[in-house]
N, C-alpha and C positions, 0 to 999 in steps of 0.2 A: 504493500499501500504507499510506504514511503516512496519507494522507487517510482511508483506510478504517479505520487504527487510530485516528486521532484521532475518527473519528465513533462507532466502537463504544466508546471510552471517553465520550464525550460521552452516547451513548445510555445506558449504562449509570449515569452520574452522574445523568440527567436523568429517570430512570425514576421518582424520587420516594422519599420516605422508606420508603413501603411497601417498594420493591423491595429496599432496602438492609435492611430489618429481616427480609425473607424469605431474603436471602442469607446472614446472619449467624446465621440460626435454628440452635440445636441441638435436634434431638428428644429427645436423652439429658437434658435440662434438664427438659422436659415430663414425661417418663417419670418423672424423679425427684420432681416436684411431686406426681405422681399417687399415687405411691408414698407419700410422707410423708402426703398426706391421707388415703388408706385406711387407713394404719398409725394413723393418730390415731383415725379413726372406729371400727375394729375394737377399740383400747383402751377407749374410752369405752363401747362395747356389752358389752365381757367386764366392766367394772366396774360398769355397770347390772346384768346378769344375776347377778354373783356378790352385790352387794348385796341384789336382791331374794331369792335364795334363803337369804341370811343373816337378813333382817330381815323378811321378809314373813310374816305368820301366816296358817294356814289359817284360812279363813271357817267359821263356826259351821254354815252349811248344807251346806259341803262335808263337814264332820266329821260330822254327823249322818248323813249319808247315807252315808258310807263306814262309819260305824259298825252302821249298819241292815243295809247288805249284807254286813259281816262277819259279823254274828249270824246272818243267814240261810245264809250259807255254813258257818258252823260247825254249826248245825242240821242241814243237809243232809249233811256229812260224817259227822255222829254217826248220822245213819239209815243211810247207806248203810255204815258201817264198822261197826255194831252188828248183834248176832246175832238178834234176834227183839222182839216187842212183846206186851205183854200185851195181852189181848184186852179190850174195854171192859167193865166190870160195874157193877151196880146199886150205888149208895152209900146207905148205910142212911138217910140224909135223903131220899132219893129221886133220881133222875136217874142219867145214866150219866158215869162219868168217862172223859176221853179215853185214848187208849192212851198208857202209858209205857214207855219203854225199860228193858229190863233194866240191872241191873248186877251185879256178879260175886256179892254177898250174895243177890241176887235169884235168879242162876241155881242157887245151891247150895240156896236154900230150894225152888225149883220143882221140882229134882231129886229132892230127898227128898220132898217132897209128891206128887209124878207117881210114885214108886216105892211109897210107901206106902199113896197113897187112891185117886189116879186109875189107877193101874195096873189095879186089879182090876176098877173099874166099867168102865173102858174096856174091857177084855177081855171082859167080860161083856157088854157090848153090841156088841162085834164091831168097836169102832173102835180106830184105831191111838194108841199112846201118843205124845204129841207133846211133846218136851223144848225147853226154848229153846236147847240147845247141840247139837240133833239138826242135821246136815248136810242140805241140800236134796236130796242124793241119796239118804240113809237115807229122808227122808219120801217122795220119789218112789216109792220100792220099796216103801214100806208102803202108800201109796193105790193103787199099781197092782194089788197082791196082793188088796186089799179091793174094790177098783174104784169109788172113793169120792174126790173131790177137794175136799169141801165142808167149809170152815171157817167157819162164821159168825164175822163181827167179829175174825177174827183176820189179822193182816198177817203173811205169812211172807216173812221175809228170810233168807238163806243165812248160816249161822254160818261156813262158812270160805269167805273171799273173798280171793284172791292180790291183791297189790300191783298186777300188771298189768290186773286184770280191774275193781279197784276205779278205776285212772286211765283204762281206756278208757270205763267206764260214767260216770264224772264227767266226761271230756273230751267224750265225746257228748252228754251233757246239757247241759255249758255251752254247746257249739256250737249245739245245736237252740235254747236260750233265747236266746242272742245274736241268731241267726236271725229267731226270732219277734218280739224287741225291734225289730229293724231294720225288719221289715217293718209293726209297728205306728207306727215312727216316720214311715216314709215315708207311711203312710195318714192320721196326724194332722199330721204338720208338712211333708210334701212339699212343699206349695205356697211354704212359708216357705223351703225349702231351695232350691227353684227360684228363688225372688225374689233371695236373697243370693247363689247363684252367679252368676245371669245378670248382674244389676246390677254386681258386680265385674268380670266378664268385659268388660261394655261400658266400663266406667270406664278399665279398663287400656288397652283400645284407644285412648281419648282420651288419657289420660294419658302411657302409654309411647309411644305414637305423636309426642306433643308431645316427650318427653325424647330420645328416640333421635334424632329428626330435628330438633332445636332449632336448630341452624345453619340449615336450610332455612327454618324459621319466621321467623327473626331477619333473615335475608337478604330474605326476600320482604316483611319488613315494613320496613327499614331501607332496602332499595335494592341492586343490585348493584355499586354503587362504594363502600360502607362497607369500611372497613379493618378488619383483625383486631382492632385495639385498640376501635373501635366496636362490634363485636359481642360482644368479651368484656366491654365495659361494660354492654350492654344484657343479656346473660346474667346477670350479676352482679347486677343490679338486679332483674331477674325472679326471681331466687333469693330476695332479700330480700322481695320482695312476697309471695312464696309462704309464705316463713316467717311474716310476719306473719298471713297467712291461717290458717295452722295455730293459732297462738297465740290467734287470735280464735274458733276453733272450739273449742279447749280450754275458752275464757271462758264459752261460752253452750251448749255440748252437753247440760249437766245443768239447764239452766233449763227448768222446765214449760212456760213460754210458747213455747219454741222447741222442744226436744226432738230426737232423733235422726231421726225421719221428716220433719219439716218441714225440717230442715237439709240432709238428703241431697237430697230432692226438688228444693228451691230451688236448692242448688247445681247440680244437674244442669241445670236451665232456665235458669240465668243462664249458665252456662259454655256450654251448647249454643247459645244465643243470640248470644253475643259471638263464638263460633267462626264460626258460619255468616255474621254479619256481616263478619268479617275475610274469608272466602272470597268473598262476593258485591260487598263494596266495596271489594276489593284495589286496584282501578284508578281508583276515584272519590275516594277520602279520602286525605288526605296520610299520610306515614308516619308523622307524629307522633301522629295520632289512632289509627293502626292499632296502634302500640306500646302506647298506654294501653288499648286494648280487649283485647291479648293479656295485658298485665298484668293487667287485670281478670280475666280468664279463670283465669289462675295464682292469684290471691286467692280467687277464689270456688270454685275446683277444691280447694284445701286446706282453706278454711272450707266443707267441705261433704262431697263423696263421699269424697275421699281419707281423711278422718277418719273417716266412718260406714261406709264398705264393709267394715272390718275389725273396727269396733265391735260393729256390729249383730249379727252371726252368733255373737257372744260372749254374748248376752244373749235370744234369741228361742227358744233349745233347751234342753232338760232337762239338767242338770249331767253326769250320766253319759254322754250322747249329744253333748255340746256339742264336744268335741274332733274327732271324726268330721265332725260338719257344718260345723265350721269349716275342717277340712282339705279339705273337698269344695269349698268357696266359694273358698279360697284357691287351689287348684290351677286353679279355673275362672278365676281372676283371671290365674295365670300364663300360661294357654292365651290370654287376650286379649291380653297382651304380645306373646306368639309371633306371634300374627296379626298386630299393627300391626307388627311389624319386618318381617314378610315382605309384606305387603300396600301399607305405604306404599312400598316400594322401586320399586312400579310405577304409581304416580301423581305427578300433577303436583302445584306448590304449592298451587295453588288446591283442588284435591281433598283436600289434607292438612286445611286448616280444615274442608272439608264434611263428610268422614268422620268428623271428631271430633265435629261438631256433631250430626250424625245418631246416633251412638253415645249421645251424652249425653241427648238427647231420647228416644230408644227406653230407656234405662236410667230415665229418670223415670217413664215410664209404668208400667213393671214396678214401680218403688217404690212407687206410688199403688195398684197392685192387689194385690201380694203381701206387703208389709213391715208388720207391725204397730209400735205406740208402746210404747216400754217403759221411757220415762223415768221415769215416776212408778210404776211395777209393781215389787213385791217380786219378786224372781226364784226366791224360794222358793215362790212361789205356783205357778210354771209346774213346778218339782219335784213339787208335791204333785198337780199336775193328771196329770204322768206317771205317778206311782205309783197313781192312779186308774185310768188308763188299762192300766196291766198288770195290775191286779187286775178290771179288767173291771167297774168301777164308775163312777158318774157323779160328775163334778166340777160342783161349784158355787162361784165364788169371782171374786176380782178378775181371774184370767186370762181368764175367759171375759167379761168387761167388753166390751161394744162399743168403749169407748176404747182397749182394750188387743187389738185384733184388725184385721186388715188389711180392706181394702174386699171381697175376696173371701171371707174368713172371715166377716165380717158378712153378706154376702148369701147365703151359703151356710147360715148357722144359720138365718135366715129361711125359706130354701126347705125346709130339713129340716123346720122345726117345722110349716111350711103343709101338709105331707104326712101 
């Protein structure tokens, strides 16, 4: 027994420093570290949000578009709440004036004129007397008695409209208008929406697959006998390299010689290549080369798709549809993260790299086909184009320049022109 106790003591002490570190490890310490980290990050995000709301001014394009939509809404509400319109009449200088809404003075004048002048003539001709204050029920009964409902050039609006009727008609009209706008959006920008959504989905498969299973990646690169300190050190260096990549992306993303499209496409190609090399050469190269390639994928992932996949959906859609399109693209990205968190539980370490590489190459191809370049494009041109689309008018401007169209859109335009 004494010998066994001595052997046990010897094995415990001889297990190495790693065993002692694990034995003295307190999970609550790591939990407190994570709490402090998340609290610090949350405080920084709240400060950024408050400072943006307090100091960020509204863009001129957004303000003009908002004012225009507000003016259209006021005119529509005025028409719906009005009691009638003057019929078009010939101006002394020639031509017709457009219909004008009645105001209170017009109503009183029209009443007196109709009673003094038009009433006799209308009664002589067998036509009903139409007053601007006449209700739709009264007008309908008059027309039913005479068997005529023809009012040339006069748009009849009910004089009496309850608040519930006004809300129902306005709400139904807004819903129909919104639905038609969405149909036009999918018809004219559906390919772009497909591209931004699928590229974000594929990138999050590769990105979150790396982050959620980073320990598996690092163990596969550093070796099974790596200590916890070695893995933590490699993870810290990887995070620092990724941060450098993000700053590099911020420095060159607005450069016309680079731009969003080239940055995203090149980032996908390089990260995909490095992932495939890590997966295919895992048993042939030393751990040092594998770690360098993995760090390279982190750098070019940040200096590329992790920056542009959320930036491009902010620029390739009209202003009043941008939030919806960006939300659809972002939700596709979260779906990709969910797919990665489930799928990567059932594959080996080699397949982790291969799946990430395949997803990156597929995203690069979709970027080439569907994403336009907007670095040098004034985004107000996209809004002007959208307003032309809503008015069923033809737009000619920088937004349809081949430099600002995707590969699919350029070839689609040629095909349409040839027809």
